[in-house]
N, C-alpha and C positions, 0 to 999 in steps of 0.2 A: 215605325217611327218611335224613337226613344222618348220616354217620359222624363229623362234626365236632361237639363239644359246643356246644350253642346258646349257652352262656355265654361262648364265645370271641368276641373281636372281630376275629379274623383273617380270617374268611370271612363274607360277607353272605349269609344264608339268606333273609331277608325283611325288609321294613320295612312298618310300618303307621302310619296317621295317624288320630287322632281330633281333630276340631276343631269349633268352634261358639261359642256365647255362654253365659256364666253370667250370669243375670239374677236379682238378689236380690229375693226375695219380701218380705223384712222388712229391718230394719236390718242393715247389714254393717259389721264393723269389723276391718280388718287394720292393726295399729298399728305405730308406730315404736320401741316399747320403753317402758321405764319413764320415761325422761327425755324431756320434750317438746322438739321442735325449737326452735332459736333463733328467738325472735320469735313463737312460737305463743301464741294466746290461750286455749288449753285445756290441761288437764293431760295428757290422753291423746289425741293427734292421730292421724289415719289417715295411712298412708304414701302419699307422692305421688312422681310423676315428671314431668319436663317433656316434653311432647309438643306439637309444632306451636306452640310459644310459650305453651302453657298448662301450669300446674302442676295435675295431676289425680291423683286416687286411682287405684290399680291393685292387682292381686292378684299378689304375687311367685310365680314358679314354685316356689320353695322351700316356700312355704306350701301350695300345692296338692300337692306331693310329700309333705309331712308328713301331710296329710289322707288321701291315698291309702295311704301306708305304714301309718298307724295303723289304718285300716279293714281293710287287707289282713291285718294280724296277727290281728284278731278273726275274720275269715272263714276264714283258714287253720286256726286252732285249732279252730273249730267243725267243720271237716272232719277233725279229728284229726291234723293235721300238726304236726310239731315245728318251730317257727320262732322266731327270736329277735326281740326287741323292736325292734332297730335303734338303740336308744339308746346313747350313749357308754358304753363299757365292758361292753356287754351284747350285742355282736354275735357272730356265729359266729367271726369272726377273733380274738376275745378268749378263746375257750374253749380250755382245755388238753385235749389228747387223749392218752390212755394209749398208743394205738397209734402215736402220733407221737413217743414218747419223753417224754411229759409236758410238751411245749411247746405254745404256742398255734399255731393254724392260720396266723396271720399270720407268726410267726417261722419256721415250717417253709417256707412259701411263699417268704419272702424268702431263706432259705438256698438253696432250689432255684434261684431266679432268679440268685443270685450265681454259681451253677455254670453259668449259661447255658442251663438246661433250661426254657425258657418253656412248651413244650408240656406238660411234666410238671407245672408249677405250675398251669396251667389245668385239667388233668385232676384234680389234687388238690382244687382249689377247687370244681370241679363235683361231685365226689364228697362232699365234707364240708360245704360251705356249704348253708344252708337255701334253699328256693325264693325267699324274699323278698330275701335277700342277692344272689341271682343276678339277680333282676328289678330291684331298686331300687339295688343297689350296696352296697359295704361298704368297710372300710378297705383302701386300696391297690387297690381294684377298682371300675372304672366300671360302673354298672348299664346295663340295656338299655332304660330308659324315660326320656325327657326331658320335663320340663314347662316350657313357655315361660311367661314373665310374661304375665298376662292384662290387656291394655290396653283402655281404652274407645275402640275404633277401629271405625268402621263398615265395611261392605263396600267402600265407595268410598275408604277410607283416611282419611276425615275423623275428627277427634277429637270424640268425643261428650261432651255435657255430663253431669257427674256431680254432682247436688245433694247437699250434705252437711247434717247437722243436729248439734245438740249437746244432750246430756242431762246433767242434774246427778244425781249419785249420792252415796251415803254408805257409808263403809266399815263392815262388820259384823264384830263379834267372833264368830268361828265357834264358840267354846266356849259363850258365854252367849246368842248370838243377838241381842244388843243392839247398837245403833249406837254407834260410837265418837264421843265428843264432838268437835265442830269438825273432823270428818273428811270434809267435802264435797269432791267432785271433779267435774270436767267431762270428759265423754268425747265425742269426735267420732265420727260414723258416717256411712256412705253411706246416703242415703235409698232406699227401695224403688224398683225399676224401672230401676236403672242396668244397662248392658250391658257386659260385659267379654269380649273375644274371647280364647279360649283355644286352645291346641294341645298335644297329647300325641303324641310320636313314639316308637314302639317299634321296636327292631331285634332280629331273631332270636327273638322270643318265641314259644313254642309256642301252639297254639290255647287250651290250658287257662289259660295265663298271661294271654293277651289276654282270655279270658273272665272272669278275676278282675278285671281293670281295668274291663271292661264292667259287671260286677255293681256295682262301687263307683260308677261313673258313674250307673247307674240309681238306686242308693240316694241319691246326691246329689240327683238330680232329684226323688225321692220324699220328700225331707225327712228321711231317716234319718241322713244324714251332712251335717254343716254345715261352713262355712268361716269362718275367722277366730276372733276372741275373743268373750267374753261369751255363749257358746252357751247357758249355763244361764239367761240372762236373755232368751232369745228371739231372739238375733241369729244371723245366718249362714245362714239358709235360702235356697237358690238353686234356680232352674230351669235346665235345659239346653235351649237353643233353637237352631234351625238346625244340628242335628247332621249331621256328615259323617264317613264312614268310608272309608278307602282302604288298599289293600295291594298290594304287588308284590314280585317276587323269585323266585328259583329254586323255592321251595316254594309258590308261588302259580301254579297252572296253570288258566287260564281262570277259571271261577267257583269252583274248588276250592282250598281251603287245606289242603295236605297235612300229615300228621303230621310233627313235627320230631324227636321222640325216641320211645323205646319206651313212654312213658306217654301220649303224645298221641293224639288222635283226629282223623281227617280230617273236614272240614266242607265242604258244598257250599252256596254262597250264591246259587245260580241264581235263586231266587225273591225275592231281596232286593237283589241287586247286579248290575252289568254291567261289562264291560271297556271303559274309556274311556281312550284315549291311553296304553295300557300299564298302567293302574291298574285293579284291581278296586275299583269305586266304588259307594257307596250314600249316599243323603242322606234327611233327614226320616224318615218312617215306615220307609223301606227300611233306613236306618242302624240304627234301633232293632231292626228285625227281624233284621238281621245280627248285632248284638250279642247278641240273645237266643239265637241259635244258638251263639255262642261261649260264652255263659254255660252252655249245656247241656253243652258240653265240659268246662268247669270242674267242673260237678256230676258228670259221668260218668267222668272220667278217674281211673284207679286210681293215686293218688299216694302213699299211705301204705304 
């Protein structure tokens, strides 16, 4: 077990990688906002990026992070953990602490940093911030998980076709349940079957925090968590295909992932993964089996 708080970025304890494809089972819409792009033929267009000379839809990493952060709040609270929402003005950094003289955690950390005591600032953040602020980041603090943009790119690097469709909808008055007159709009969406290559990189996360991410990924695959907008209208269900899991670092020894802090539990992935070129690696069913073991740590670790 390391004596360095895993929330510190000063020492690399481990890195882990989750990657594969998100394949939408139904319509998928990740939009550009309320204002349609210049020249758009629809009111609500999907977000696009230029790849290989093509303008194609993609899933921003920020959208995936929002999906995971929101689901993590619910899962953590179900476990009885006190975690913040992560929304602006509602993070651990915004709370005022009596024991800190009635100032916010952010203010106290900034005061300590001005005095050149970075180690003390990290220690205070680790003690006071909730698990999710440490995992996903907070004001003035970089988290330990990065979500790449998910692009329609094949294993050979080719840009995949992403068919889109358009639906016409009508705005509904939430109070009366009636349609607003002359309130038709057109919404663009990605047709089912598109493949978006994703990557999630985590550094220094304990096994229980990796287990939390694993649980959310499984919920995503099972349809309990969805991506993008219009979820209540049946949009956003995706499958996870071609899953791969890799880990390496000082706290990864052979097929064992050691405990990172006093709350963590060691896990042995010998029956799910093998060491390949310095990485503890698993793919397909083996990757899901490895994640299931990490989920077990999330369920079994004494965190509250």
